[in-house]
C-alpha positions as CSV (number, residue, x, y, z in Angstrom):
1,M,0.2,5.1,54.3
2,R,0.6,6.1,51.0
3,V,0.5,2.9,49.2
4,T,2.3,4.0,45.4
5,N,2.5,-0.2,44.1
6,S,6.1,1.2,43.0
7,P,7.5,-2.1,41.6
8,A,4.8,-2.1,38.8
9,S,5.2,1.6,38.3
10,R,8.9,1.7,37.9
11,K,8.0,-0.8,34.8
12,R,5.6,1.0,33.1
13,R,8.0,3.6,32.9
14,N,10.9,1.7,32.3
15,R,9.3,0.6,29.4
16,M,8.0,3.3,28.0
17,L,11.8,4.8,28.0
18,Q,12.6,1.2,26.5
19,A,10.3,2.0,23.8
20,A,11.7,5.6,23.3
21,K,15.1,4.2,22.6
22,G,16.5,5.7,20.5
23,F,14.9,8.7,20.0
24,R,16.8,12.0,20.0
25,L,17.5,14.4,24.0
26,K,14.9,14.7,26.4
27,R,12.6,12.0,24.6
28,S,14.6,9.2,25.3
29,K,15.7,10.5,28.9
30,L,12.7,11.7,30.7
31,Y,9.1,9.7,30.9
32,R,7.3,12.9,30.6
33,Y,8.1,12.9,27.4
34,A,9.2,10.0,26.0
35,S,5.3,8.9,26.7
36,D,4.7,12.4,24.6
37,A,7.3,10.4,21.4
38,V,6.2,6.8,21.6
39,D,2.6,8.0,21.3
40,H,2.2,10.2,18.2
41,G,5.0,7.8,17.1
42,R,2.5,4.7,17.2
43,Q,-0.6,6.9,16.1
44,Y,2.2,7.5,13.5
45,A,3.1,4.3,13.0
46,Y,-1.0,2.5,13.1
47,R,-2.0,5.7,10.0
48,D,1.1,5.1,7.7
49,R,0.5,1.0,8.1
50,R,-3.1,1.9,6.1
51,V,-1.4,4.7,3.9
52,K,1.6,2.3,2.9
53,K,-0.7,0.3,1.5
54,R,-2.2,3.1,-1.0
55,T,0.9,4.3,-2.1
56,F,2.0,0.6,-3.1
57,R,-0.8,0.6,-4.9
58,Y,-0.5,3.6,-7.3
59,L,3.3,2.4,-7.7
60,W,2.0,-0.5,-9.3
61,Q,-0.7,1.4,-11.2
62,V,1.7,4.0,-12.4
63,R,3.8,1.4,-13.9
64,I,1.7,-0.8,-15.5
65,N,0.8,2.0,-17.0
66,A,3.5,2.9,-18.4
67,A,4.3,-0.7,-19.9
68,A,0.9,-0.7,-21.0
69,R,1.4,2.1,-22.7
70,A,4.6,0.7,-24.0
71,A,2.4,-2.1,-25.5
72,G,0.0,0.6,-27.5
73,I,-2.8,0.9,-25.2
74,T,-3.7,3.1,-21.9
75,Y,-3.9,1.6,-17.9
76,S,-7.9,2.4,-18.1
77,R,-8.4,0.1,-21.2
78,L,-6.3,-2.6,-20.1
79,I,-7.8,-2.9,-16.7
80,E,-11.8,-3.5,-18.7
81,G,-9.8,-5.8,-21.2
82,L,-8.6,-7.4,-18.2
83,K,-12.2,-7.5,-17.0
84,A,-13.6,-8.7,-19.8
85,A,-11.1,-11.6,-20.0
86,K,-12.1,-12.2,-16.5
87,C,-8.0,-12.4,-16.0
88,E,-7.8,-12.9,-11.6
89,L,-4.0,-10.9,-11.6
90,D,-3.7,-8.4,-9.5
91,R,-2.0,-5.0,-9.8
92,K,0.5,-6.2,-8.1
93,I,1.8,-9.0,-9.9
94,L,0.3,-6.8,-13.2
95,A,3.1,-4.8,-12.1
96,D,6.2,-7.1,-11.5
97,I,5.4,-9.2,-14.6
98,A,5.6,-5.7,-16.2
99,A,9.3,-4.8,-14.4
100,Q,10.4,-8.3,-15.1
101,D,9.1,-10.3,-17.8
102,N,7.9,-7.8,-21.1
103,A,6.9,-10.7,-23.5
104,A,4.5,-12.1,-20.7
105,F,3.0,-8.8,-19.7
106,V,2.9,-8.0,-24.4
107,E,1.1,-11.8,-23.9
108,I,-1.6,-10.5,-21.3
109,V,-2.3,-6.9,-23.4
110,N,-2.5,-8.9,-26.4
111,V,-6.0,-11.2,-24.3
112,A,-7.3,-7.4,-22.7
113,K,-7.2,-7.0,-26.4
114,A,-8.5,-9.7,-27.5
115,A,-11.5,-9.5,-24.8
116,L,-11.8,-5.9,-26.0
117,K,-12.6,-6.3,-29.3
118,N,-14.9,-9.4,-28.3
119,K,-16.6,-7.0,-25.8
120,P,-20.3,-5.8,-26.7
121,A,-20.7,-2.7,-27.0
122,A,-22.6,-0.5,-24.0
123,T,-25.8,0.0,-24.6
124,L,-27.2,3.7,-23.9
125,A,-30.0,4.4,-20.3
126,K,-32.7,3.6,-21.2
127,A,-34.7,6.2,-22.0
């Protein structure tokens, strides 16, 4: 007699169909298609959790650049000045300050500009 372990198989298939709930047509009704759809969906979710981080960093850079240019400095010079001033603010916080509190952002820009003035000139590469 062939043993199929029916309760475990049924539970596994029902769990897959539950995961496919909300999908359209046979992708939510038939195990074979639901399994493929859920597997692809999980791959996209895994990938896009990392892509989301890149996307947000890009958005923060755009916001900081817009506010920095309004304050009379470019994004790259602002970041260089903040590093020279040993300022620990990350781009997420800088973007939030740029969007919410313009006066505070102008003070941060002034700190960066002062650090750039005090920064020693880069020496040429040794020949």
